[in-house]
Each structure stands twice: as structure tokens, then as C-alpha cells.
MDTraj code that builds the backbone (N, CA, C; nanometers):
import mdtraj as md
import numpy as np

residues = "UNK UNK UNK UNK UNK UNK UNK UNK UNK UNK UNK UNK UNK UNK UNK UNK UNK UNK UNK UNK UNK UNK UNK UNK UNK UNK UNK UNK UNK UNK UNK UNK UNK UNK UNK UNK UNK UNK UNK UNK UNK UNK UNK UNK UNK UNK UNK UNK UNK UNK UNK UNK UNK UNK UNK UNK UNK UNK UNK UNK UNK UNK UNK UNK UNK UNK UNK UNK UNK UNK UNK UNK UNK UNK UNK UNK UNK UNK UNK UNK UNK UNK UNK UNK UNK UNK UNK UNK UNK UNK UNK UNK UNK UNK UNK UNK UNK UNK UNK UNK UNK UNK UNK UNK UNK UNK UNK UNK UNK UNK UNK UNK UNK UNK".split()
xyz = np.array([
    [14.7066, -11.1522, 15.2021],
    [14.7907, -11.2626, 15.1562],
    [14.9179, -11.2748, 15.2402],
    [14.9732, -11.3947, 15.2426],
    [15.0987, -11.4177, 15.3131],
    [15.2135, -11.3516, 15.2373],
    [15.3193, -11.3183, 15.3103],
    [15.4398, -11.2610, 15.2506],
    [15.5552, -11.3547, 15.2784],
    [15.6342, -11.3854, 15.1765],
    [15.7513, -11.4694, 15.1985],
    [15.8585, -11.4323, 15.0976],
    [15.9814, -11.4665, 15.1328],
    [16.0929, -11.4356, 15.0442],
    [16.2235, -11.4507, 15.1175],
    [16.3265, -11.3897, 15.0621],
    [16.4558, -11.3919, 15.1285],
    [16.5305, -11.2636, 15.0986],
    [16.6184, -11.2308, 15.1883],
    [16.7034, -11.1123, 15.1758],
    [16.8469, -11.1548, 15.1998],
    [16.9399, -11.0990, 15.1225],
    [17.0817, -11.1230, 15.1482],
    [17.1244, -11.0321, 15.2622],
    [17.1877, -11.0935, 15.3619],
    [17.2290, -11.0168, 15.4783],
    [17.3581, -11.0769, 15.5308],
    [17.4622, -10.9986, 15.5323],
    [17.5899, -11.0468, 15.5855],
    [17.6435, -11.1642, 15.5072],
    [17.6610, -11.2772, 15.5754],
    [17.7226, -11.3937, 15.5142],
    [17.6250, -11.4884, 15.4463],
    [17.4962, -11.4598, 15.4513],
    [17.4023, -11.5539, 15.3912],
    [17.2664, -11.4932, 15.3675],
    [17.1743, -11.5810, 15.3299],
    [17.0373, -11.5382, 15.3046],
    [16.9519, -11.5544, 15.4299],
    [16.8580, -11.4648, 15.4451],
    [16.7591, -11.4732, 15.5511],
    [16.6259, -11.5022, 15.4828],
    [16.5709, -11.6196, 15.5096],
    [16.4399, -11.6555, 15.4548],
    [16.3345, -11.6194, 15.5573],
    [16.2239, -11.5614, 15.5100],
    [16.1189, -11.5202, 15.6010],
    [15.9821, -11.5564, 15.5455],
    [15.8864, -11.5687, 15.6353],
    [15.7476, -11.5903, 15.5987],
    [15.6608, -11.5178, 15.7008],
    [15.5673, -11.4392, 15.6531],
    [15.4709, -11.3695, 15.7376],
    [15.3333, -11.4191, 15.6944],
    [15.2590, -11.4753, 15.7890],
    [15.1305, -11.5359, 15.7539],
    [15.0221, -11.4967, 15.8534],
    [14.8991, -11.5331, 15.8191],
    [14.7822, -11.5053, 15.9036],
    [14.7770, -11.3579, 15.9449],
    [14.7923, -11.2702, 15.8463],
    [14.7910, -11.1264, 15.8697],
    [14.6456, -11.0812, 15.8888],
    [14.6196, -11.0195, 16.0046],
    [14.4839, -10.9728, 16.0360],
    [14.4890, -10.8302, 16.0889],
    [14.4073, -10.7441, 16.0312],
    [14.3894, -10.6101, 16.0874],
    [14.2875, -10.6241, 16.1993],
    [14.3311, -10.5973, 16.3218],
    [14.2450, -10.6205, 16.4377],
    [14.1789, -10.4934, 16.4909],
    [14.2295, -10.3772, 16.4525],
    [14.1680, -10.2516, 16.4985],
    [14.2023, -10.1398, 16.4013],
    [14.1047, -10.0542, 16.3761],
    [14.1235, -9.9345, 16.2930],
    [14.0481, -9.8212, 16.3614],
    [14.1131, -9.7069, 16.3747],
    [14.0482, -9.5903, 16.4350],
    [14.0658, -9.4686, 16.3452],
    [13.9561, -9.3977, 16.3214],
    [13.9557, -9.2733, 16.2452],
    [13.8985, -9.1627, 16.3328],
    [13.9756, -9.1101, 16.4283],
    [13.9203, -9.0093, 16.5185],
    [13.8902, -8.8764, 16.4496],
    [13.9564, -8.8477, 16.3399],
    [13.9324, -8.7224, 16.2701],
    [13.9206, -8.7463, 16.1215],
    [13.7983, -8.7440, 16.0684],
    [13.7762, -8.7642, 15.9252],
    [13.6743, -8.6632, 15.8759],
    [13.6980, -8.6126, 15.7560],
    [13.6022, -8.5178, 15.6980],
    [13.5958, -8.5362, 15.5471],
    [13.4801, -8.5049, 15.4926],
    [13.4586, -8.5086, 15.3476],
    [13.4034, -8.3725, 15.3084],
    [13.4599, -8.3163, 15.2018],
    [13.4087, -8.1881, 15.1534],
    [13.4016, -8.1904, 15.0015],
    [13.3151, -8.1068, 14.9479],
    [13.3008, -8.0948, 14.8033],
    [13.3940, -7.9865, 14.7521],
    [13.4582, -8.0154, 14.6401],
    [13.5433, -7.9172, 14.5737],
    [13.4708, -7.8783, 14.4450],
    [13.4279, -7.7529, 14.4334],
    [13.3502, -7.7127, 14.3156],
    [13.4218, -7.7466, 14.1845],
    [13.3465, -7.8069, 14.0938],
    [13.3914, -7.8433, 13.9595],
    [13.5108, -7.9384, 13.9585],
    [13.5385, -8.0011, 14.0700],
    [13.6482, -8.0975, 14.0772],
    [13.5987, -8.2311, 14.1279],
    [13.5401, -8.2313, 14.2478],
    [13.4949, -8.3572, 14.3039],
    [13.4855, -8.3542, 14.4538],
    [13.5463, -8.4526, 14.5167],
    [13.5341, -8.4732, 14.6605],
    [13.6724, -8.4819, 14.7229],
    [13.6869, -8.4190, 14.8391],
    [13.8121, -8.4257, 14.9147],
    [13.7849, -8.5015, 15.0441],
    [13.8649, -8.6057, 15.0696],
    [13.8564, -8.6843, 15.1909],
    [13.9833, -8.6601, 15.2716],
    [13.9675, -8.6219, 15.3976],
    [14.0811, -8.6003, 15.4867],
    [14.0619, -8.6875, 15.6102],
    [14.1614, -8.7700, 15.6387],
    [14.1614, -8.8529, 15.7589],
    [14.2819, -8.8109, 15.8408],
    [14.2589, -8.7726, 15.9663],
    [14.3666, -8.7250, 16.0505],
    [14.3846, -8.8101, 16.1751],
    [14.5095, -8.8369, 16.2072],
    [14.5474, -8.9061, 16.3298],
    [14.4833, -9.0444, 16.3433],
    [14.4780, -9.1162, 16.2327],
    [14.4224, -9.2515, 16.2339],
    [14.5270, -9.3494, 16.2873],
    [14.4793, -9.4695, 16.3231],
    [14.5715, -9.5733, 16.3687],
    [14.5155, -9.7094, 16.3307],
    [14.6044, -9.8082, 16.3245],
    [14.5607, -9.9439, 16.3019],
    [14.6543, -10.0421, 16.3694],
    [14.5996, -10.1573, 16.4040],
    [14.6749, -10.2642, 16.4677],
    [14.6652, -10.3878, 16.3805],
    [14.7798, -10.4512, 16.3578],
    [14.7879, -10.5693, 16.2727],
    [14.8556, -10.6807, 16.3510],
    [14.7944, -10.7991, 16.3535],
    [14.8534, -10.9175, 16.4149],
    [14.8941, -11.0147, 16.3048],
    [15.0024, -11.0892, 16.3293],
    [15.0498, -11.1837, 16.2277],
    [15.1403, -11.2890, 16.2893],
    [15.1570, -11.3982, 16.2185],
    [15.2576, -11.4987, 16.2518],
    [15.3807, -11.4713, 16.1668],
    [15.4972, -11.5075, 16.2159],
    [15.6200, -11.4899, 16.1397],
    [15.7151, -11.6058, 16.1675],
    [15.8000, -11.6346, 16.0688],
    [15.9120, -11.7249, 16.0925],
    [16.0277, -11.6811, 16.0061],
    [16.1456, -11.7072, 16.0556],
    [16.2690, -11.6649, 15.9912],
    [16.3689, -11.7794, 16.0005],
    [16.4496, -11.7941, 15.8950],
    [16.5479, -11.9021, 15.8928],
    [16.6750, -11.8521, 15.8230],
    [16.7871, -11.8787, 15.8866],
    [16.9172, -11.8514, 15.8263],
    [16.9976, -11.9803, 15.8331],
    [17.1177, -11.9778, 15.7829],
    [17.2026, -12.0973, 15.7890],
    [17.2424, -12.1290, 15.9328],
    [17.2293, -12.0301, 16.0222],
    [17.2728, -12.0467, 16.1599],
    [17.1600, -12.0781, 16.2586],
    [17.0410, -12.0220, 16.2368],
    [16.9317, -12.0415, 16.3320],
    [16.7973, -12.0246, 16.2623],
    [16.6924, -12.0631, 16.3351],
    [16.5564, -12.0375, 16.2896],
    [16.4730, -11.9988, 16.4109],
    [16.3686, -11.9214, 16.3860],
    [16.2806, -11.8772, 16.4935],
    [16.1437, -11.8466, 16.4332],
    [16.0421, -11.8464, 16.5174],
    [15.9073, -11.8136, 16.4731],
    [15.8282, -11.7605, 16.5918],
    [15.7157, -11.6993, 16.5629],
    [15.6321, -11.6462, 16.6693],
    [15.5178, -11.5630, 16.6165],
    [15.4626, -11.4806, 16.7043],
    [15.3554, -11.3868, 16.6705],
    [15.4099, -11.2459, 16.6780],
    [15.3451, -11.1567, 16.6057],
    [15.3860, -11.0175, 16.6065],
    [15.2622, -10.9286, 16.6040],
    [15.2739, -10.8146, 16.6707],
    [15.1709, -10.7117, 16.6648],
    [15.2363, -10.5828, 16.6180],
    [15.1776, -10.5230, 16.5158],
    [15.2275, -10.3967, 16.4611],
    [15.1205, -10.2908, 16.4862],
    [15.1607, -10.1814, 16.5501],
    [15.0700, -10.0699, 16.5764],
    [15.1210, -9.9486, 16.4992],
    [15.0403, -9.8999, 16.4085],
    [15.0759, -9.7834, 16.3260],
    [14.9855, -9.6683, 16.3696],
    [15.0462, -9.5557, 16.4071],
    [14.9666, -9.4420, 16.4548],
    [15.0099, -9.3138, 16.3852],
    [14.9331, -9.2103, 16.4112],
    [14.9555, -9.0792, 16.3493],
    [14.9539, -9.0891, 16.1968],
    [14.8518, -9.1598, 16.1451],
    [14.8353, -9.1772, 16.0006],
    [14.7467, -9.0639, 15.9493],
    [14.7932, -8.9969, 15.8457],
    [14.7187, -8.8878, 15.7845],
    [14.7013, -8.9182, 15.6354],
    [14.5785, -8.9040, 15.5858],
    [14.5470, -8.9328, 15.4458],
    [14.4682, -8.8160, 15.3897],
    [14.5087, -8.7693, 15.2724],
    [14.4305, -8.6720, 15.1971],
    [14.4110, -8.7293, 15.0573],
    [14.2865, -8.7435, 15.0166],
    [14.2555, -8.8004, 14.8849],
    [14.1577, -8.7088, 14.8125],
    [14.1813, -8.6922, 14.6843],
    [14.0920, -8.6145, 14.5980],
    [14.0319, -8.7101, 14.4959],
    [13.8991, -8.7093, 14.4858],
    [13.8276, -8.7921, 14.3893],
    [13.7584, -8.7018, 14.2891],
    [13.7722, -8.7328, 14.1609],
    [13.6954, -8.6599, 14.0603],
    [13.5634, -8.7340, 14.0402],
    [13.4606, -8.6577, 14.0024],
    [13.3266, -8.7162, 13.9877],
    [13.2658, -8.6769, 13.8529],
    [13.3287, -8.7204, 13.7439],
    [13.2726, -8.6867, 13.6126],
    [13.1509, -8.7746, 13.5799],
    [13.0812, -8.7376, 13.4764],
    [12.9725, -8.8198, 13.4252],
    [13.0293, -8.9169, 13.3225],
    [12.9802, -9.0415, 13.3238],
    [13.0278, -9.1380, 13.2246],
    [12.9530, -9.1170, 13.0927],
    [12.9739, -9.2055, 12.9952],
    [12.9141, -9.1920, 12.8611],
    [12.7622, -9.1956, 12.8628],
    [12.7043, -9.2559, 12.9672],
    [12.5585, -9.2657, 12.9757],
    [12.4978, -9.1521, 13.0583],
    [12.5839, -9.0625, 13.1094],
    [12.5361, -8.9509, 13.1888],
    [12.5278, -8.9796, 13.3377],
    [12.5708, -9.0975, 13.3795],
    [12.5700, -9.1326, 13.5208],
    [12.7008, -9.0871, 13.5862],
    [12.6933, -9.0467, 13.7114],
    [12.8168, -9.0056, 13.7794],
    [12.9105, -9.1248, 13.8008],
    [13.0381, -9.0971, 13.7883],
    [13.1406, -9.1975, 13.8190],
    [13.2390, -9.1338, 13.9167],
    [13.3272, -9.2146, 13.9700],
    [13.4243, -9.1624, 14.0659],
    [13.5603, -9.2240, 14.0360],
    [13.6645, -9.1429, 14.0444],
    [13.8008, -9.1947, 14.0268],
    [13.8951, -9.1155, 14.1165],
    [13.9968, -9.1843, 14.1632],
    [14.0958, -9.1225, 14.2511],
    [14.1895, -9.0362, 14.1679],
    [14.1968, -8.9072, 14.2012],
    [14.2827, -8.8141, 14.1294],
    [14.4184, -8.8013, 14.1969],
    [14.4186, -8.7921, 14.3293],
    [14.5441, -8.7835, 14.4031],
    [14.5245, -8.8387, 14.5439],
    [14.6352, -8.8846, 14.6006],
    [14.6299, -8.9383, 14.7363],
    [14.7659, -8.9170, 14.8012],
    [14.7652, -8.8707, 14.9240],
    [14.8879, -8.8505, 15.0004],
    [14.8676, -8.9097, 15.1391],
    [14.9617, -8.9947, 15.1800],
    [14.9524, -9.0619, 15.3093],
    [15.0845, -9.0493, 15.3826],
    [15.0778, -9.0208, 15.5111],
    [15.1966, -9.0210, 15.5962],
    [15.1631, -9.0947, 15.7254],
    [15.2656, -9.1558, 15.7840],
    [15.2459, -9.2191, 15.9146],
    [15.3567, -9.1715, 16.0068],
    [15.3222, -9.1540, 16.1317],
    [15.4165, -9.0982, 16.2275],
    [15.4944, -9.2020, 16.3052],
    [15.4249, -9.2997, 16.3636],
    [15.4910, -9.3968, 16.4501],
    [15.4529, -9.5382, 16.4107],
    [15.5501, -9.6281, 16.4184],
    [15.5264, -9.7702, 16.3984],
    [15.5922, -9.8434, 16.5150],
    [15.5123, -9.9197, 16.5879],
    [15.5607, -9.9974, 16.7016],
    [15.5427, -10.1446, 16.6682],
    [15.6516, -10.2225, 16.6709],
    [15.6483, -10.3642, 16.6371],
    [15.6880, -10.4451, 16.7590],
    [15.6023, -10.5392, 16.7981],
    [15.6323, -10.6289, 16.9096],
    [15.6436, -10.7700, 16.8545],
    [15.7601, -10.8310, 16.8733],
    [15.7847, -10.9666, 16.8279],
    [15.7866, -11.0605, 16.9477],
    [15.7096, -11.1647, 16.9412],
    [15.7103, -11.2679, 17.0428],
    [15.7551, -11.3963, 16.9757],
    [15.8742, -11.4446, 17.0123],
    [15.9278, -11.5640, 16.9500],
    [15.9798, -11.6627, 17.0519],
    [16.0336, -11.7706, 17.0012],
    [16.0853, -11.8754, 17.0880],
    [16.2230, -11.8408, 17.1422],
    [16.3028, -11.7691, 17.0657],
    [16.4389, -11.7357, 17.1088],
    [16.4436, -11.6088, 17.1898],
])
top = md.Topology()
chain = top.add_chain()
for i, resn in enumerate(residues, 1):
    res = top.add_residue(resn, chain, resSeq=i)
    for name in ("N", "CA", "C"):
        top.add_atom(name, md.element.get_by_symbol(name[0]), res)
traj = md.Trajectory(xyz[None], top)
């Protein structure tokens, strides 16, 4: 979905809109799944990265600008634990018990008119 809103900054409001958000690349060079006895499943993703492209525009009382942006997020690490109990009918179900995510680097490139 598009993101829009405004932030108070200095002497006035900054209105922004981010649209046409597309994830263009995802890499999982290190991923593993293991079973945890009597608990469920552990998923570990190491050193993942993703690239996101989007349009943006910004407007203040003094100026306006718009353009394209590319965001590259790298060194993403995720550890998730899923429980796998049986439901009321005896069928296995899955639910997220815990999740921890960290990211190391974020590189943002803005291409605008100004």
C-alpha cells in the first residue's frame, strides 16, 4: 500500500507520499529450519537482503519535489520459533511463538528533480 502523511518539522509541515512500492529483489543466502523437540520449528535466516523501489513526493510551504527511490536493506537476520500443536480435530496447526529480526545496513538512493 501507499504511504502518505505529514510531519511537523521546523517552521511548518512536511507532506509526503510514497507510492508504487515494489520489492524487486530478495536474497536468503543462509537459511535453516530445525525441529525443537516438544516445541515446534525453528527458522533461522542469516545475512538476507532486499531491494525496494518506490516513487516519492514531498511538499512544504517553501518547495516541492518528487522522484524515484531505491532502498537496499542488508545484513538482515531473522530467528522465528513456531509451535505446532494439534487443533481440536487432531490436525496439526502452526502459530508463531517468537520472532527476532535485526538489520545491519540500509542504503537509500533518492533521485529527484531538485
